[in-house]
Backbone as a ProteinNet text record, in pm:
[ID]
protein_1_A
[PRIMARY]
MDKQLSFGAFSGDRLVGFILNSCSIYQGARAVFDVGTGVIPEHRGNKVFTNLFGFAQQQLQEQGIKRYYLEVLQQNDRAIHAYQKQGFSTEREFCVLNLTANLPQDPALQVSCVDLAAFDAHRFDDCTRVPPSYEHSDNLLRLHPELYSVAYRQQEQKLTAFCVFSKQDGRLIQLGYTTIDELRQVVRWLMSRYSRIVIKNIDKRCAEVLAMLHSLGAVEVAKQYEMVKELRAEKKE
[TERTIARY]
3253.7	3181.3	3288.9	3294.7	3352.2	3241.5	3279.6	3177.9	3189.4	3307.7	3315.6	3285.2	3208.8	3141.1	3016.7	2975.1	2819.2	2733.1	2602.8	2509.4	2386.6	2324.1	2194.4	2086.6	1967.8	1887.5	1812.7	1776.2	1757.8	1579.7	1499.5	1356	1419.5	1444.3	1463.1	1600.5	1600.2	1704.3	1696.5	1579.9	1564.5	1600.6	1664.8	1762.7	1616	1566.2	1482.5	1527.4	1638.6	1703	1861.1	1904.8	2065.8	2103.7	2250.8	2316.7	2412.6	2475.3	2635	2703.9	2826.5	2909.3	3047.7	3117.1	3255	3317.9	3440.9	3502.5	3627.4	3670.2	3798.5	3812.9	3942.3	3985	3911.8	3839.9	3737.3	3747.7	3799.9	3764.7	3886.4	3973.9	4090.9	4080.9	3993.3	3947.2	3887.8	3930.4	3855.7	3684	3657.8	3509.6	3440.4	3310.8	3201	3117.3	3092.1	2983.5	2880.8	2754.2	2636.4	2632	2682.6	2641	2476.7	2453.9	2295	2247.5	2098.9	2023	1898.1	1833.2	1707.7	1650.2	1480.5	1427.7	1309.8	1280.4	1198.6	1048.1	947.1	831.5	732.9	739	637.6	694.3	824.9	877.5	887.8	870.9	868.2	786.8	795.2	745	743.3	855.2	874	995.5	1061.5	1204.4	1317.9	1290.9	1393.9	1539.6	1501.8	1620.6	1632.7	1549.6	1616.6	1685.2	1673.1	1756.4	1901.2	1844	1977.1	2098.7	2018.7	2138.6	2192.3	2120.8	2155.5	2308.8	2269.7	2374.9	2484.4	2455.6	2590.5	2655.8	2597.7	2677.8	2772.1	2713.1	2763.6	2934.5	2882.9	3001.6	3113.9	3073.3	3153.2	3252.5	3155	3255.9	3362.3	3321.8	3437.6	3548.9	3514.3	3619.2	3707.9	3634.9	3738.9	3686.4	3599.4	3529.5	3456.4	3530	3476.8	3345	3345.3	3266.8	3162.5	3026.6	2927.6	2866.8	2870.8	2804.8	2737.6	2640.3	2529.9	2525.4	2434.3	2381	2210.4	2162.2	1994.5	1957.5	1850.2	1795.8	1710.3	1733.7	1644.6	1511.2	1444.1	1291.8	1245.4	1364.2	1287.2	1288.6	1171.2	1166.6	1156.4	1109.4	1078	1217.2	1331.2	1416.6	1515.4	1518.1	1566.2	1544.4	1401.4	1376.5	1401.7	1425.5	1439.7	1608.7	1683.8	1832.3	1832.8	1758	1769.7	1745.1	1663.2	1593.3	1731.5	1818.7	1940.7	2047.9	2016.1	2131	2228.9	2188.9	2238	2194.8	2289	2269.1	2324.1	2274.5	2297.6	2455.4	2532.9	2674.3	2696.8	2659.1	2666.3	2555.4	2491.7	2426.3	2486.3	2478.4	2511	2410.9	2468.7	2385.1	2453.6	2362.1	2378.6	2341.5	2430	2397.7	2428.3	2328.5	2394.3	2435.1	2516.9	2575	2611.2	2458.8	2474.2	2579.1	2668.8	2781.4	2809.9	2822.2	2842.5	2926.9	3033.6	3120	3243.5	3269.6	3369.4	3485.1	3575.7	3713.7	3800.7	3891.8	3939.8	4066.7	4180	4292.1	4370.5	4306.3	4354.2	4330.9	4263.4	4223.1	4319.7	4455.6	4564.8	4560	4475.7	4458.3	4514.3	4592.2	4666.9	4582.8	4591.8	4537	4633.4	4623.5	4702.5	4631.4	4655.6	4595.9	4609.2	4530.9	4524	4647.4	4669.7	4784.3	4933.2	4926.7	5029.5	5063.7	4978.4	4958.3	5016	5107.9	5168.6	5055.6	5002.8	4913.2	4894.7	5032.7	5079.5	5058.1	5043.1	5043.6	4897.4	4798.9	4669.3	4654.5	4761.2	4810.4	4787.4	4822	4845.3	4705.5	4604.4	4461.6	4371.4	4256.8	4152.4	4080.4	4054.7	3961.8	3840	3764	3610.8	3602.7	3574.5	3580.7	3477.5	3566.5	3476.2	3374.8	3257.8	3199.7	3309.8	3249.4	3294.6	3323.8	3237.7	3272.6	3362.3	3397.5	3498.6	3637.7	3631.9	3750.3	3900	4023.6	4153.1	4141	4121.7	4150.8	4047.3	3932.6	3839.8	3892.7	3941.8	4027.5	4154.7	4222.2	4334	4300.6	4190	4173.7	4157.6	4131.5	4114.9	4159.8	4262.7	4317.7	4297.1	4329.2	4302.1	4179.1	4065.6	3931	3945.7	4061.1	4035.1	4151.4	4093.9	4228.8	4205.7	4310.9	4307.1	4308	4236.3	4260	4281.1	4396.7	4420.9	4530.5	4519.2	4586.7	4728.1	4832.1	4919.5	4970.1	5046.3	5126.4	5271.5	5370.8	5512.3	5532.9	5467.8	5488.8	5360.1	5328.1	5218.1	5104.8	5009.1	4868.7	4765.4	4690.5	4579.7	4447.1	4403.8	4297.9	4300.9	4214.5	4212.2	4077.9	4057.9	3906	3966	3930.8	3937	3830.4	3806.2	3715.4	3711.7	3597.6	3580.1	3598.3	3720.8	3771.8	3626	3534.9	3427.8	3318.6	3295.2	3175.8	3206.1	3303.5	3328	3269.8	3227.3	3169.2	3260.7	3251.3	3317.8	3330.3	3459.4	3443.6	3514	3665.3	3698.9	3763.7	3751.1	3761.6	3837.9	3947.3	3995.7	4049.3	4086.1	4124.1	4227.7	4254.8	4311.7	4230.6	4167.8	4062.8	3957.6	3834.5	3748.5	3733.2	3775.6	3818.9	3904.3	4028.7	4090.2	4005.7	3928.2	3833.6	3740.9	3677.5	3595.6	3665.5	3809.6	3836.9	3867.2	3904.2	3943.3	3784.9	3670.6	3530.6	3511.1	3515.3	3492.6	3553.2	3718.7	3774.3	3680.9	3649.1	3567.4	3436.4	3381.4	3276.5	3304.4	3393.5	3427.3	3457.3	3448.2	3496.9	3368.8	3279	3179.7	3041.4	2942.9	2819.3	2748.5	2753	2679	2760.7	2776	2862.1	2796.4	2765.4	2744.5	2812.3	2743.9	2852.5	2767.5	2811.4	2757.7	2853	2749.5	2791.7	2896.4	2833.1	2917.8	2860.8	2937.9	2903.6	2839.7	2704.5	2634.4	2701.5	2786.1	2849.7	2947.5	3014.3	3107.5	3005.5	2940.7	2882.9	2934.2	3058.6	3132	3156.5	3168.2	3175.9	3071.9	2913.1	2790.2	2778.9	2790.1	2766.9	2853	2927.5	3023.4	2953.2	2902.9	2883.9	2744.3	2677.2	2534.3	2562.7	2655.5	2662.9	2695.3	2789.9	2787.9	2669.7	2569.3	2409.6	2410.3	2478.9	2459.2	2336	2246.6	2094.3	2080.3	2051.9	2076.6	1935.7	1976.7	1884.4	1831.8	1911.5	1903.6	1986.1	1896.1	2002.5	1989.9	2120	2114	2179.6	2150.7	2195.7	2320.7	2425.2	2550.6	2519.2	2489	2462.5	2566.7	2574.2	2679.5	2646.8	2684.2	2696.5	2802.8	2853.1	2978.3	2943	3086	3088.9	3196.5	3146.2	3229.7	3221	3328.2	3349.4	3299.4	3245.2	3148.5	3287	3280.6	3385.5	3366.3	3456.5	3430.8	3511.1	3403.1	3449.3	3589.3
-3970.2	-3846	-3786	-3661.2	-3538.4	-3502.9	-3527.2	-3504.2	-3353.4	-3278	-3124.2	-3070.2	-3116.7	-3033	-3085.4	-3149.3	-3220.9	-3149.4	-3144	-3064	-3108.7	-3076.7	-3125.2	-2970.5	-3031.9	-2945.5	-2989.2	-2918.1	-2961.1	-2907.9	-2957.4	-2909.3	-2950.4	-2892	-2926.2	-2998.5	-3157.6	-3229	-3313.1	-3315.9	-3387.3	-3349.2	-3461.5	-3405.9	-3437.2	-3320	-3353.9	-3316	-3299.5	-3266.2	-3290.7	-3313.2	-3338.1	-3299.1	-3254.6	-3277.4	-3339.3	-3473.6	-3560.3	-3488.4	-3462	-3405.5	-3490.4	-3528.8	-3570.5	-3433.9	-3439.2	-3331.3	-3381.8	-3343.2	-3384	-3280.3	-3323.1	-3238.7	-3320.5	-3224.1	-3306.4	-3216.7	-3232.6	-3153.2	-3044.5	-3078.1	-2969.6	-2874.7	-2885.7	-2793.9	-2839.8	-2782.5	-2858.9	-2821.9	-2957.9	-2954	-3054.6	-3003.5	-3093.7	-3168.8	-3308.5	-3395.5	-3402.2	-3372.6	-3396.3	-3573.7	-3636.9	-3775.6	-3853	-3747.5	-3765.7	-3645.1	-3644.8	-3530.5	-3577.3	-3526.2	-3556.9	-3477.5	-3502.1	-3425	-3510.7	-3553.2	-3624.4	-3588	-3674.9	-3608.8	-3511.4	-3512.1	-3435.4	-3287.3	-3262.2	-3137.7	-3051.5	-3164.5	-3105.8	-3022.9	-2928.9	-2811.9	-2680.7	-2704.1	-2613.5	-2526.8	-2523.4	-2453.4	-2531.4	-2622.4	-2704	-2720.6	-2790.7	-2812.5	-2650.4	-2557.6	-2420.6	-2360.7	-2357.4	-2307	-2377.6	-2537.9	-2596.5	-2569.4	-2575.6	-2556.8	-2421.5	-2318.8	-2177	-2182.8	-2242.8	-2236.6	-2334.6	-2428.4	-2523.6	-2468.2	-2397.7	-2304.1	-2204.4	-2124	-2028.3	-2118.8	-2233.7	-2277.3	-2332	-2356.7	-2414.3	-2308.9	-2210.5	-2089.7	-2065.1	-2035.6	-2020	-2101.5	-2209.4	-2308.5	-2311	-2225.2	-2202.3	-2316.6	-2359.5	-2499	-2409.5	-2454.3	-2383	-2433.3	-2555.3	-2609.6	-2747.5	-2715.2	-2798.6	-2880.1	-3069	-3155.5	-3233.9	-3278.7	-3406.6	-3466.1	-3572.1	-3672.8	-3682.2	-3677.2	-3710.8	-3772.8	-3858.3	-3957.5	-3858	-3895.8	-3789.9	-3765	-3895.8	-3905.9	-3817.5	-3775.6	-3711	-3545.2	-3559.9	-3391.4	-3294.1	-3360.5	-3292.3	-3223.8	-3305.6	-3302.2	-3194.4	-3226.1	-3152.1	-3003.5	-3000	-2829.7	-2790.8	-2862.2	-2796.7	-2745.4	-2834.6	-2828.7	-2698	-2690.2	-2573.8	-2429.3	-2425.9	-2332.2	-2297	-2372.5	-2351.6	-2303.6	-2298.9	-2284.5	-2338	-2463.3	-2572.7	-2624.1	-2642.6	-2654	-2792.7	-2855.7	-2973.3	-2946	-3062.1	-3052.8	-3178.2	-3265.8	-3397.3	-3488.1	-3578.7	-3694.1	-3839.2	-3916	-4026	-4159.5	-4256.4	-4388.2	-4489.7	-4562.5	-4688.7	-4782.3	-4902.7	-5011.6	-5161.3	-5249.5	-5406.4	-5488.2	-5552.7	-5658.2	-5764.4	-5885.1	-5988	-6091.9	-6162.5	-6191.7	-6341.9	-6425.1	-6553	-6653.9	-6559.3	-6601.9	-6707.6	-6834.8	-6900	-6846.2	-6860.1	-6796	-6837.4	-6728.1	-6736.4	-6717.7	-6794.6	-6721.7	-6667.1	-6683.7	-6609.8	-6454.8	-6411.2	-6282.9	-6190	-6237.9	-6191.5	-6047.4	-6092.2	-5950.9	-5994.6	-5870	-5899.9	-5841.3	-5847.4	-5800.8	-5794	-5660.5	-5642.4	-5572.5	-5553.1	-5467.1	-5324.2	-5229.4	-5086.4	-5032.5	-5035.2	-5009.9	-5048.1	-5150.5	-5203.5	-5137.1	-5066.8	-5030.2	-4874.5	-4864.9	-4717.5	-4613.6	-4545.6	-4432.7	-4381.6	-4355.7	-4266.7	-4338.9	-4474.8	-4560.7	-4533.7	-4446.1	-4455.6	-4319.5	-4286	-4140.8	-4190.2	-4332.5	-4394	-4409.8	-4378.7	-4413	-4289.2	-4315.8	-4200.8	-4235.1	-4169.9	-4217.7	-4152.7	-4245.7	-4211.1	-4122.3	-4004.4	-3905.1	-3985.1	-4016.2	-4073.9	-3953.6	-4009.7	-3930.7	-3911.9	-3845.2	-3787.4	-3906.5	-4000.9	-4126.6	-4217.7	-4207.8	-4289.1	-4195.7	-4088.4	-4012.1	-4087.7	-4044.3	-4099.7	-4050.8	-3926.5	-3923	-4004.1	-4017.4	-4100.2	-4257	-4304.6	-4444.1	-4474.5	-4347.2	-4379	-4380.6	-4339.3	-4393.5	-4534.2	-4586.3	-4737.1	-4798.4	-4817.5	-4878.3	-5014.7	-5077	-5241.2	-5271.2	-5200.4	-5280.9	-5278.3	-5228.8	-5246.5	-5310	-5352.5	-5393.1	-5379.7	-5337.9	-5317.7	-5407.9	-5420.3	-5542.9	-5471.9	-5502.6	-5442.3	-5522.8	-5454.5	-5504.8	-5377.3	-5456.2	-5359	-5446.2	-5330.1	-5369.5	-5331.5	-5389.8	-5363.6	-5254.3	-5297.7	-5234.2	-5096.8	-5065	-4945.6	-5002.7	-4952.4	-4961.7	-4968	-5036.7	-5031.9	-5036.7	-5082.7	-5091.8	-5129.9	-5040.7	-5099.2	-5078	-5163	-5172.3	-5154.6	-5029.5	-5064.5	-5110.6	-5189.4	-5244.3	-5310.8	-5313.6	-5375.8	-5514.1	-5546.5	-5696.5	-5762.7	-5714.2	-5770.7	-5845.9	-5731	-5770.6	-5752	-5694.6	-5680.3	-5529.1	-5465	-5324.4	-5235	-5189.5	-5098.4	-4955.8	-4917	-4828.6	-4721.4	-4730.1	-4686	-4745.7	-4678.1	-4720.3	-4633.3	-4665.6	-4642.8	-4716.7	-4630.5	-4728.5	-4645.6	-4737	-4644.2	-4679.4	-4837.7	-4867	-4891.6	-4927.9	-4956.5	-5112.9	-5180.6	-5327.3	-5364.3	-5284.1	-5316.3	-5359.1	-5233	-5213.2	-5346.8	-5365.3	-5479.6	-5595.3	-5658.8	-5782.7	-5764.6	-5650.4	-5618.7	-5683.5	-5631.3	-5610.7	-5795.2	-5795.8	-5971.4	-6042.1	-6030	-6095.6	-6071.9	-5953.9	-5948	-6025.6	-6038.8	-6102.7	-6259.1	-6306	-6482.7	-6478.7	-6358.7	-6370.1	-6320.1	-6267.8	-6239.5	-6252.8	-6299.8	-6327.7	-6211.5	-6082.6	-5967.1	-5861.7	-5773.1	-5632.8	-5514.6	-5423.6	-5276.9	-5204.3	-5112	-5005.2	-4867.2	-4794.7	-4697.5	-4567	-4456.8	-4363.5	-4320.6	-4389.5	-4373.9	-4235.4	-4120.2	-4024.2	-4040.1	-4019.5	-3993	-3955	-3879.1	-3834.5	-3932.2	-4052.3	-4131.6	-4253.9	-4208.4	-4346.3	-4455.5	-4433.2	-4517.1	-4660.6	-4592.2	-4700.2	-4752.7	-4648.1	-4708.8	-4820	-4778	-4871.5	-5014.1	-5030.6	-5143.8	-5223.8	-5154.5	-5208	-5285.9	-5230.1	-5252.8	-5388.4	-5377.1	-5513	-5654.1	-5619.8	-5712.5	-5766.3	-5694.1	-5722.8	-5638.3	-5501.6	-5452.9	-5379	-5362.4	-5297.9	-5176.8	-5049.4	-4950.7	-4972.4	-4909.5	-4921.6	-4793.7	-4690.7	-4557.2	-4470.1	-4357.7	-4220.3	-4099	-4059.1	-3966.3	-3820	-3716.2	-3626.1	-3571.8	-3534.9	-3445.4	-3329.7	-3251.2	-3101.8	-3021.1	-2934.6	-2824	-2686.7	-2637.1	-2523	-2429.7	-2325.8	-2252.2	-2188.9	-2196.4	-2157.5	-2038.5	-1912.4	-1780.9	-1746	-1738.1	-1655.4	-1507.1	-1492.5	-1371.4	-1251.7	-1147	-1035.1	-977.3	-982.1	-907.6	-756.4	-690.3	-542.6	-503.2
450.4	462.9	550.3	543.7	603.4	739.1	865.4	945.8	1005.4	970.9	1007.3	889.8	792.8	675.7	657.5	767.8	737.4	817.1	822.6	890.1	943	1052.3	1081.1	1136.4	1114.4	1157.1	1280.9	1376.2	1524.5	1523.6	1592.9	1648.7	1808	1919.8	2048	2047.5	2072.3	2058	1955.8	1872.6	1798.7	1645.3	1580.6	1489.5	1352.3	1277.3	1183.2	1057.7	1004.8	873.9	859.8	764.5	750.8	618.6	605.7	471.6	532.2	433	491.4	347.8	364.9	280.6	298.8	195.9	158.7	85.7	118.4	65.6	-11	-108	-189.5	-298.4	-358.6	-489.4	-603.7	-668.8	-797.2	-905.9	-1044.5	-1119.8	-1127.8	-1065.3	-1043.5	-926.9	-843.8	-761.5	-591.8	-498.2	-345.6	-377.6	-351.4	-379.7	-274.8	-260.4	-142	-216.6	-172.7	-278.6	-170.1	-205.7	-102.1	-129.5	-11.5	6.3	35.7	106.2	139.8	193.8	156	213.1	271.4	388.8	414	528.6	502.7	614.4	653.5	789.4	817.7	764.8	737.1	671	730.9	877.5	935.4	946.4	900.8	909.8	760.8	669.8	523.8	493.2	412.1	379.5	485.9	582.2	672.5	619.9	509.2	473	542.8	621.2	665.2	600.2	460.7	368.9	303.6	297.7	270.6	350.5	481.8	612.9	627	618	626.7	534.4	389.1	285.4	291	342.8	356.6	455.6	566	657.5	626.5	575	496.8	398	324.2	214.5	282.8	380.9	425.5	511.8	542.9	639.7	525.2	403.3	320.1	277.1	198.3	176.2	243.1	354.9	493.5	458.7	435	455.2	302.3	224.6	96.6	-8.7	19.5	-115.8	-215.9	-346.9	-451.9	-541.9	-519.2	-557.6	-493.1	-548.8	-450.6	-536.7	-555.6	-598.7	-564.3	-648.9	-581	-734.3	-689	-811.5	-773.4	-864.4	-837.7	-975.6	-926.2	-1038.3	-1102.7	-1264.8	-1336.8	-1337	-1258.7	-1280	-1150.5	-1055.5	-931.2	-943.9	-1033.8	-1065.3	-917.3	-808.7	-681.7	-623.8	-641.1	-575.9	-649	-802.4	-905.7	-902.8	-857.8	-867.8	-746.8	-633	-516.5	-516.5	-589.7	-596.8	-697.5	-795.3	-879.5	-816.5	-733.4	-657.1	-553.3	-524.4	-458.9	-535.6	-694.6	-784.4	-838.6	-820.2	-868.1	-1029.7	-1108.8	-1238.8	-1302.9	-1411.2	-1448.1	-1516	-1464.8	-1521.5	-1610.2	-1586.7	-1654.5	-1650.7	-1744.7	-1742.2	-1746.4	-1653.7	-1610.1	-1644.3	-1706.1	-1711.5	-1624.3	-1548.7	-1457.7	-1528.3	-1560.7	-1616.8	-1516.1	-1574	-1520.6	-1641.1	-1603.3	-1705.7	-1657	-1695.6	-1640.5	-1723.9	-1657.8	-1683.9	-1664.2	-1754.3	-1749.1	-1864.1	-1879.9	-2014.6	-1931.9	-1995.3	-1982.3	-1990.4	-1919.3	-1900.8	-2036.1	-2075	-2231.9	-2215.6	-2187.1	-2185.2	-2283.8	-2413.4	-2529	-2521	-2396	-2389.1	-2342.2	-2271	-2247.5	-2182.5	-2033.2	-1981.1	-1840.1	-1803.3	-1684	-1562	-1416.7	-1344.6	-1231.9	-1130	-978	-921.1	-794	-737.3	-740.1	-700.4	-749.1	-677.1	-586.9	-513.6	-574.6	-648.6	-677.3	-869	-871.6	-1013.5	-1048.2	-1128.4	-1142.3	-1241.7	-1155.8	-1200.7	-1325.7	-1330.8	-1445.1	-1585.9	-1593	-1704.6	-1760	-1647.4	-1697.2	-1803.7	-1797.4	-1912.2	-2066.8	-2074.3	-2230.1	-2286.6	-2186.2	-2240	-2229.9	-2324	-2312.9	-2206.9	-2108.2	-1979.1	-1985	-1934.4	-1930.9	-1774.1	-1805.4	-1704.7	-1556.4	-1490.3	-1341.9	-1258.3	-1229.8	-1143.1	-978	-910.1	-768.2	-706.1	-669.8	-576.6	-652.4	-788.9	-858.3	-890.8	-822.5	-881.3	-801.1	-862	-810.8	-654.2	-619.9	-471.1	-379.1	-412.4	-338.6	-336.5	-441	-445.2	-392.3	-360.3	-273.8	-123.9	-99.7	38.1	91.6	2.1	37.5	-99.6	-152.5	-271.6	-277.7	-126	-100.9	-143.7	-164.2	-217.9	-334.9	-457	-592	-657.8	-765.5	-871.4	-978.7	-1080.1	-1218.4	-1298.7	-1404.9	-1528.3	-1640.7	-1730.9	-1816	-1913.4	-2059	-2160.1	-2189.3	-2249	-2304	-2386.8	-2493.5	-2609.2	-2601.8	-2595.1	-2604.2	-2474	-2367.8	-2234.2	-2232.8	-2302.7	-2307	-2306.4	-2194.8	-2167.4	-2268.9	-2317.8	-2428.4	-2396.2	-2237.1	-2210.4	-2063.9	-1971.5	-1846.4	-1795.2	-1684.6	-1577.3	-1447.6	-1370.9	-1203.4	-1186.5	-1058.3	-995.8	-884.8	-843.1	-710.2	-677.7	-589.1	-567.2	-521.1	-453.2	-396.1	-507.8	-593	-668.2	-821.8	-865.9	-987.8	-1033	-948.9	-968.5	-1091.7	-1190.8	-1252.9	-1185.9	-1181.7	-1138.3	-1219.6	-1269.4	-1397.3	-1509	-1635.1	-1740.5	-1855.3	-1917.6	-2015.1	-2140.1	-2254.9	-2373	-2485.6	-2559	-2677.9	-2805.4	-2807.3	-2898.2	-2852.9	-2864.4	-2800.8	-2813	-2895.5	-2920.1	-2810.1	-2778.6	-2645.4	-2504.1	-2491.2	-2362.7	-2365.4	-2497.4	-2497.1	-2435.9	-2484.6	-2422.6	-2253.5	-2209.7	-2087.6	-2001.6	-2058.8	-1993.2	-2016.9	-2124.4	-2122.8	-2028.9	-1987	-1916.3	-1758.5	-1741.1	-1611.5	-1612.2	-1709.2	-1736	-1717.5	-1706.6	-1697.4	-1553.7	-1488.9	-1341.1	-1222.3	-1295.1	-1193.2	-1281.2	-1191.2	-1255	-1259.2	-1221.2	-1242.8	-1204.3	-1298.6	-1280.9	-1296.4	-1200.7	-1223.8	-1272.3	-1362.7	-1399.7	-1402.8	-1289.2	-1255.9	-1304.5	-1332.1	-1359.8	-1503.8	-1616.4	-1739	-1798.1	-1827	-1899.5	-2028.3	-2034	-2143.2	-2274.8	-2275.7	-2386	-2443.4	-2354.6	-2382.4	-2483	-2612.4	-2662.2	-2733.9	-2756.6	-2834.6	-2711.9	-2584.4	-2455.8	-2430.9	-2432.7	-2413.8	-2503.2	-2630.6	-2724.5	-2725.7	-2707.3	-2646	-2536.5	-2424.2	-2340.7	-2349.5	-2446.8	-2470.6	-2560.5	-2663.2	-2737.1	-2669.8	-2552	-2490.3	-2359.2	-2353	-2288.4	-2164.8	-2178.6	-2064.7	-2076.3	-1975.9	-1957.9	-1875.5	-1935.2	-1856.1	-1708.9	-1630.2	-1510.9	-1452.5	-1493.3	-1429.4	-1492.2	-1477.3	-1544.4	-1424.5	-1430.9	-1279	-1386.2	-1304.3	-1329.4	-1226.1	-1267.6	-1175.3	-1186.7	-1087.2	-1047.6	-966.6	-1001.1	-938.7	-921.3	-797.2	-764.7	-750.9	-805.6	-768.6	-649.1	-560.9	-407.5	-442.7	-399.3	-401.8	-254.9	-220.2	-56.6	-86.7	24.4	31.5	91.4	42.2	67	168.3	262.1	393.2	416	463.8	477.4	542.8
[MASK]
+++++++++++++++++++++++++++++++++++++++++++++++++++++++++++++++++++++++++++++++++++++++++++++++++++++++++++++++++++++++++++++++++++++++++++++++++++++++++++++++++++++++++++++++++++++++++++++++++++++++++++++++++++++++++++++++++++++++++++++

């Protein structure tokens, strides 16, 4: 979270609404991501969010922010409508899956694993990458690389598939592959080491990857929209 780009609404000395933002380079431009937004119940319907967002947008424009992103559950019609009124539009659809994993370890899989900090990031370019969401983007991972590892397969020193995952619980962060069967082997390797794996924000357009995950037993538990608003600095006279 970026404290300098997060904002609150007050009634007297009491905080009645907030917008918490993170700032990074995303999709090739300086962008802000809405980490969390809230208004206390007794102040809802009083345009707290509308006024707070208007103030936040002005401040972000002055800081040269180009795009404003957020994620919202697809069934949250009220929130989606509120964001649309503020000029947000749907950029992508994400699937969130749970994978119950209880496979025996199989040394024949020939999967290697290293800390993310020790992995040459340029090697990812050998693969077709599943486009990550904001919270799983490269710049965010570099803030705390010690939290993540890379499981991968290679042939003749060329990367054929990889999964960046959380050391703590096996949560999948980034995926890439040359063939879907190569990626399947890496995921199966992870399934032999974690009892349950959360796979968050797989782009719905990545049908081949989703089909492979479903074939391994992954169950869809939620759908989200990634929404975005273009921010253009106002011209000064």
